[in-house]
GUKOL-769807 format. One record per residue (C-alpha): x, y, z; residue in one letter. Coordinates in steps of 0.02 Angstrom, whole numbers, plus 50000, padded with zeros to 5 digits. Example, Ala and Ser with C-alpha at 12.3 -4.5 7.8 and 13.67 -1.06 7.14 Angstrom:
<pts>
506154977550390A/506844994750357S/
</pts>
This chain:
<pts>
557865561855535X/557555543255513X/555755539055473X/555545529155634X/555895545155733X/554345553555663X/552965556055792X/551675547255682X/552755531855651X/551965522555798X/550375519555697X/551285511355550X/550925492855517X/552405481155544X/553625495055590X/555115483055601X/555165483355411X/555875500855414X/557095501055561X/558755496355481X/560245493155597X/560005474355583X/561405462755634X/562705461555492X/562045476755397X/563445487655330X/563605505555389X/564795517055294X/565155535455308X/564325543155153X/565685556355147X/567055543055138X/566475534254979X/566595539154796X/565015530554735X/563365526254820X/562085514054753X/560345510654820X/559865492554794X/557995494854770X/556765480554783X/555005485254723X/554065475454855X/553975475155045X/555465471155155X/554905453455198X/554935448555014X/556445458654961X/557555452555102X/557115434555056X/557925437054886X/559685430054878X/560225440654730X/560025456354835X/561125448854971X/562465443854846X/562575461254767X/562525469754938X/564005459154993X/565055460554835X/564835479254815X/565135483454999X/566805474254994X/567465489654904X/568015503755019X/567565516954890X/565805510454864X/564275510554976X/562795499254937X/561215502555038X/559465495055034X/557755502355001X/556105493254987X/554355498154933X/553475505555084X/551785497755121X/550245508055081X/550135516355252X/551925522655258X/551925527355074X/550385538055104X/551185546755254X/552795550255159X/551825557555013X/550675567955123X/552075575255227X/553325577555084X/554625565955161X/555705557555027X/555915538655024X/557625534655098X/558815520055123X/558845509155278X/560705510955312X/561015529655314X/559285536955289X/559905545355129X/558485550455011X/558425541154847X/558775556654744X/560475558854828X/561175542154770X/562315540554619X/561445524754561X/559765516754598X/559715498354551X/558025489754542X/557795470854550X/556425465354430X/555885447854481X/554195448354395X/553085459854293X/551825463854430X/553065474854524X/553135488354391X/551945500754472X/552955499554633X/554485505554536X/553535521254488X/552955523754668X/554725522054736X/555465534154609X/554055546454642X/554265545354831X/556145547054808X/555955563254707X/556745555254553X/556015558554379X/555055543354319X/555695542654140X/557505541454086X/557295555453958X/556775567354098X/558355564754201X/559865575954192X/561645574354257X/561105579454433X/559935564454446X/560395546654495X/560745533854361X/559245522154368X/559625504254318X/558785487154331X/559195468754330X/558335452154359X/557395439154257X/556005451054201X/557355461054111X/557475447753976X/556005457053901X/556285474553970X/555315483753835X/553715488153931X/554775497254060X/556285501653953X/555855520253957X/556035520454147X/557865515154149X/559495522754095X/560315505554087X/559765487554113X/560815472454161X/560425457054057X/560975441054145X/562085438254296X/562385453854399X/564005450854494X/565215457354363X/564025469354277X/563465478654434X/565255480954491X/565785487154318X/564375499854316X/564925506754485X/566735507454426X/566245516954269X/565205529454368X/566665531854488X/567875535754346X/566595547254266X/566385556954430X/568245557754470X/568595564554296X/567345578454327X/566255573754179X/564395577754181X/563765572454010X/562455559154038X/562445553153855X/564325550453864X/564125540354024X/562825529353940X/564015526253794X/565335520553917X/564095509054004X/563595501453836X/565365494453821X/565075483253973X/564555465553932X/562715462653970X/562235481053982X/560725486753882X/560445505353853X/558615506953801X/558815524553730X/560045517653601X/558665507553515X/557045511853428X/555625500153378X/554675502753215X/552905495953197X/551805491453049X/549985496353032X/549435480953132X/550485485953282X/551765472253250X/553605477053258X/554395478353085X/556165480453146X/557175486653295X/558385500353248X/560045502653336X/560455521153355X/562285518053397X/563445510353268X/564145493553322X/562865491453462X/561615480253375X/561085469353521X/561505464153697X/562255447453748X/561815441753924X/563155442854058X/563695425854124X/564705421754279X/565655406854211X/566145399954382X/565205403754543X/566725398754643X/567685413954580X/566545426254671X/566385429054859X/564755422754931X/563945431855078X/564175421355235X/563815436455346X/562035438855286X/560925451955365X/559855445255507X/558155453655491X/557015459555630X/555425455955531X/554985438055487X/555385435155305X/554475424655178X/556065414055173X/556785417055346X/558375406555339X/560195406055290X/560265402755103X/561675395854997X/561575395354808X/562275378154772X/562055379654584X/561455391754452X/560555386054296X/559595370154258X/559905356354133X/558165348754127X/557465359253986X/555665361554044X/554915371053899X/553785382354002X/555185387954119X/556015404454077X/557275403154219X/557845386054155X/558215393953986X/558975410854029X/560115404654169X/560975391254065X/562205382854081X/562245373754248X/563635380154361X/563835371054526X/564695378054678X/566135367954751X/565385356454886X/566845359655003X/566535378354986X/564675375655020X/565085366955184X/566285380855233X/565015394355192X/563675385155291X/564775383555445X/565295401655445X/563595408355393X/562635399355530X/563905405555658X/563785423555594X/561885424055584X/561165411855710X/559845405955585X/558925389955630X/558675384455450X/559855381655305X/559185382255127X/560105374454980X/559545384954833X/559525381354648X/558235378954512X/558305360254545X/559285356654704X/559075337854691X/560045338154527X/561625344654612X/562895331554559X/563435325854733X/561895331154830X/561855316154947X/563695317155002X/563455335955022X/561895333755128X/562745320955239X/564255332155263X/563145346855308X/562115336755430X/563695331455521X/564095349855542X/562405357255585X/561335344055671X/562115347355841X/561585365455824X/559775360555789X/559865367755613X/558615360655490X/559005359455305X/557765365055171X/557765362354984X/557035375754873X/556545362654746X/556675343754728X/556205334254572X/555195318554585X/556525307954501X/557885312154629X/558365300854775X/556995307654888X/557035293555016X/558905295255045X/558765314155060X/557305312755181X/558305301255294X/559585315155317X/558375329755326X/557295322855467X/558785320255583X/558415337855648X/556685343155590X/555485338455451X/555425353055330X/554075354555197X/554045345055032X/553385351754868X/553085340354720X/552825349054553X/552005337554424X/551515353754332X/550235343854231X/549045329754274X/549175319954112X/550665311454033X/550235319953868X/550495337253941X/552025332254042X/552835326553881X/552335342653792X/553175353253927X/554655340953938X/554375337554123X/555095320254100X/554295308854228X/552815297054241X/551315295854354X/552065280454436X/553605290554482X/552505304254555X/551525291854660X/553105282854717X/553855299254775X/552285304254869X/552225287154951X/554035288855008X/553685306055081X/552195299855181X/553105284255238X/554535295355294X/553365303255422X/552865319155332X/551065325255352X/551075340355239X/551365338355053X/551165351954921X/550755348754739X/550995361854604X/550035361754440X/549785373754295X/548245376354190X/548215383154013X/549705373353949X/549765370753760X/548385358953695X/547595357053868X/545825350053872X/544585346354010X/545215328454013X/546895335254069X/546045344654210X/545195328554264X/546935320654268X/547475334054394X/545975329554502X/546255310854491X/548125311954524X/547815322954676X/546545310654745X/547725296054719X/549105305054813X/547925309754954X/547425291554974X/549255286654996X/549335295255166X/549295282655310X/547525280755375X/547225287355549X/548715299055551X/548215316055619X/548685332155532X/548795325155355X/548455338755227X/548775339055040X/548955356654972X/548595357954786X/549165374154705X/548535379354534X/549275393254426X/548775399254253X/550215396754131X/551005412754066X/552085410653909X/553765419353929X/555095426753816X/556605415953771X/555625399653791X/554955387553659X/553205393753701X/553565412253670X/552515412153511X/550965403853586X/549355412153647X/548935412853831X/547335406053906X/545895418353898X/545475426254067X/543705419554090X/544215402354029X/545605402254159X/544315405754295X/543215391754230X/544625379054232X/545125383554410X/543325381454467X/543225365154371X/544645358054477X/544055365854640X/542315358554627X/543025341154604X/544315342254744X/543195346854889X/543895337055036X/544445340755214X/546085332055171X/546415342055013X/546595360955010X/546575369354840X/547465386054819X/547615395854659X/548445411054585X/547275424954537X/546905422954349X/546775441854335X/548555443554399X/549125430654270X/548185440354135X/549105456354181X/550765447154194X/550475439754022X/550205456753942X/551845463654009X/552905447853996X/552835448453805X/552395466753785X/553245481053694X/553685499153730X/551925505353698X/551435497753866X/552435510953958X/550995523053930X/549785510153999X/550885507754152X/550955526454188X/549085528454159X/548645514154277X/549855520154411X/549195537954404X/547455530754433X/547945520854587X/548725504454530X/550025498154653X/550595481854735X/549795472354591X/550525455654647X/549505457254808X/547735450954776X/546955463454896X/547685477854795X/547555471954615X/546165481654528X/546015474454355X/544735487554302X/546065501054319X/547165491454196X/545765488154073X/545335506554073X/547165511454051X/547325499853900X/545745507353827X/546365525153852X/547995520753764X/547055512353620X/547885495553651X/546975478953642X/547485466753780X/547055452153665X/548465457853550X/549685452853687X/548725438453768X/547745428753637X/548745431653478X/549875417753415X/551485425353347X/552195420153180X/553895411853193X/554685425153083X/553905439653180X/555105452253257X/554775450453442X/555025465153562X/556535456453642X/557365451853477X/558915462053518X/559095454353692X/560125438553674X/559985424953807X/561265414153718X/559945401553665X/559745400753477X/558085403553391X/558375387153299X/558415377753465X/556815386153527X/555925381953365X/556545364053375X/555885362553553X/554235370353500X/554055357353364X/554485343153484X/553165349753603X/551855349753467X/552365331753424X/552345326453607X/554195322053605X/555405324853750X/557205330953755X/558425322553876X/559345331554015X/560845340353939X/561965333354076X/561905316953981X/561635323453805X/562035340753736X/560475348153659X/561465361253560X/560475375753631X/561895387653588X/562345394453759X/563995385753785X/564645387853607X/564125406053591X/564875411453756X/566415400453763X/565855393153928X/565325375953984X/564395367954129X/565325367254296X/564935350754383X/565605341654535X/565165323754492X/566245315354623X/566585321454798X/566975310854948X/567105321455105X/568225314855242X/567205305255369X/567405313055540X/567655301955690X/566415312455786X/564675307755730X/563015316055759X/562675319755939X/561245308355994X/559635317356035X/559215318256219X/557415324356232X/557435324756422X/559095333656431X/559015347956556X/560165362256590X/559995376056716X/558775390356703X/559505407856696X/558535424056718X/559125438456610X/558635456556638X/558805467356483X/558365484156405X/557285487356252X/557595505156195X/557675516556043X/557215508155878X/557005491155958X/555435497256046X/554565493855880X/554945475255885X/553455464055919X/553585450356050X/553825436855919X/555185447155836X/556025449956004X/556025431356040X/556875428055874X/558165441655908X/558655433056070X/558665415356001X/559825420455860X/560925430955975X/561095416056093X/561595405055946X/562875417455881X/563575419256056X/563865400456061X/562655396856204X/562195378656228X/560315381056237X/559155366856288X/557845362156158X/556145354156177X/555775337156103X/554475332655973X/554105336255791X/554775354055796X/556085356255935X/556135373956003X/557345382956121X/556735382956301X/556555401256344X/555095411256411X/554775429856427X/553755439356553X/552255449756497X/552435455356316X/552895473656302X/551735483556185X/552525488456020X/553165506256035X/553515505256222X/555305506056287X/555945497056441X/557395497356561X/556845481256642X/556285466456535X/556485448456589X/556795432056498X/557165414856569X/558215402856465X/558775385056494X/560595382356448X/562055370856486X/563915372756514X/563895390956571X/565405393456682X/565485412356692X/563905422856682X/564865439256663X/565775432456511X/564145425656441X/563315442656460X/564725450756361X/564575437856223X/562695439956211X/562795459056210X/564055458256067X/562705449655964X/561205460456008X/560605475555909X/560835493055976X/559505496756108X/559445479256182X/560715475756319X/560765461756448X/561055469756618X/561105454456730X/561055435556724X/560745424156871X/560445405656892X/558725401556963X/558795382556954X/557655371656848X/556075381256808X/554855377856667X/553525391056704X/553745408556632X/554175423056748X/552615431556818X/552525450256841X/551505457456985X/551625475656935X/552595487256820X/553145505456833X/553035516856682X/553735534156648X/552665543256519X/553115559156428X/552005569556315X/551835587956276X/550625597056391X/549125585456412X/549325579256591X/548315588456723X/548085583656905X/546195586156903X/545935572156777X/547075560856879X/546145564757041X/544465561056961X/545105544556897X/545895539157063X/544335543857161X/543195533657049X/542755515857094X/542825510256914X/543255516856742X/542635506556598X/543525506456431X/543355496556271X/544745484656222X/544755480556038X/545215463255980X/545405456955803X/543575452455779X/542745458555937X/542715471256077X/542655468756266X/542405480756411X/543825482256537X/543875491156706X/545525500456698X/545335507656873X/545685490656950X/547195488956836X/548005505356894X/548885504957063X/549535522757054X/549535537656937X/550665552256981X/550825568556884X/552655573756884X/552355589056772X/551125594056637X/552155583356517X/552735569256632X/551825555456721X/552175539856824X/550995525156800X/551025509256906X/550045494956830X/549555478956921X/549255462856827X/547865450456863X/547045436456767X/545825446156658X/546065456456500X/547075472456518X/547345488456424X/549045494356366X/549815509456455X/549475520556303X/547645515456304X/547505519056491X/548205536556466X/547065539556318X/545535535156422X/546045544256582X/546365560656492X/545055558356354X/546305559956213X/546165556256027X/547365544655935X/548195559555851X/548535567456022X/549535552656085X/550645551455931X/552435553555987X/552045549656169X/553535541256251X/553185526656367X/554645519256465X/554495504656583X/555695507956726X/555395493256843X/554455476856862X/553995467557021X/554105448657000X/552985436857097X/
</pts>
């Protein structure tokens, strides 16, 4: 039974997270595949489904007929509690298969604060937490992602870990497991030895760390001859691997709810604080022609309204302006806006803005990282205050109201004067906004710096916790303005991240201790309990200052010494020395910095310096704000799993289905053009319907029957358009006079209670709102209430102008029921009367 079929599921927060069956999800017969892998993301659906790496692996692995890749995310606290209490194992979205039944479970480790969620997911999935506790009957538990470049604090949890790019490595792991299964072998140690032969695969159990009396690692011993360390896996050319154009279209609104294309991997800038810029070297750009093709197909297959061009520094893509122009020619007519994940200040911002705003102004983030030139040189950020101010001026002059600034505190050699520089720079930028323009806001984000492995700052101490709090308050107190909003990362979260980012295997005990005492969702400020972690460290006799405040000697054996990113230690030391001297290193696109990646791995940067797309005769379709089509009224069903979609989620489902079906929808004018469609009264979450109504303005519809078929081909199971009729030009939403509901529940309906209710002149009930309560007379809301049997009821509700109760709340009050008694009650709207 799928979790959403449980009677208690109706009380779960954001139920659309757990439904599955999204458009473009892959369903395979479990009995027809040789190997199954659960792609596990240790955070909620909205965050996990925003991650492009998950989409890439899901696509590549599911291209194989013999292999099934399914998804599983960390359930939120409420669902996790119910699963644990009722003994229901955590299962995948696609088939509902419990975690313990998969051949492989692959976790994505994007940061260190997700580690307790890994334990929770394994525990809920009935999988032993530690690799040494697993036998041949258990899944192979693996991990990948940037946090794996120092995997030691969680090494004991995993049988194998992917270091570097996952496309080749993940496929090779699945192939090896397939051969192992088909050969009838069941020796887990032998399987691990086979996996160790794959480039980029780290087997933690094949290494042992030895410590001196001070707790510092003396040496890391390899337990397998010839397996002395692990070189990262590198995809030498992105263009050699299929990219997912048919990306899953979620029901829930994601953190990054758009179609995303990775235009490049790696960064050449050499920012010394940035782990991603170091470990993902060298730069490998995707062919611009292929990017355009992927965008065209992907937007058609998904119906997304936004296109994101993703890389560590999108503005550095060699032919970014020709690419952007080519994309705009393709997507502007479809009202698709283009977003950049990151733009550097010294890129051609004004030229890029000119293209971007042809459809819709998307947000801009400027990342000075530091307020003073001294610190920007230390971290090799490579631009001046004048460049920062010029870029901000261009953004404001381009018509943007919202600008985001990103700074770090706790960078090497930072003093209070550097904090004042953050304040002064922010004020200067705020003053650049045109006077009198409404809606201008400058968001200033502050994050404590966390030194990371494989960077020039890996030896340096981190800012002390209380000092981090002081510096944040120092900036906040000096930036109090209605035009400037200061946001900050929790220093306690950065403290915990810092412990694990450069930690060793002894921290596994701390992790288990904290988790057993309630630690979970540590990246969520409302759930992080730092006292649990301090107590866990104390119980394990480990001093957090050993990991946070201690400066490492340059000849110290670091916990990740056997994990090779391709960057030489000599290069990192050279960059550390340059930082201490305040010297910068140029972009390696112009000057090779001899970091070691290209020479050691026999690869080189992949760049597309020149590209001149053919100019199409057909230009951008001119905007016509007053353009009107005809209004069509659609009647549709909302059944089965889709009853758990909220009204906002339902609206998005229809907009994207209309776009995939090729409908020429009319858009509003203004800053943020929106499709012109309007629904009748919002159906409560959990209620099914045979008769919902939406009006949409569209053009060029010749055959409504054909249009219905096209729309239905793009809708999820449970939602079907039944009819479509033209009603002329109509801007007002459809108004419902009354609705008929069929209600089914086991044995609570009795005629006496109904008679008492119908004979009463009024029946007052409390309607709860977010921050208040109001009293509602539900008797005036109910036109009829008919008992069909002791488990069936017909309810006719009339709609007026005042506040109303939902059908479930009416039934609860009429029959004096508790919340637990109405769990599993089925409510089906059968008919609506339109005014």
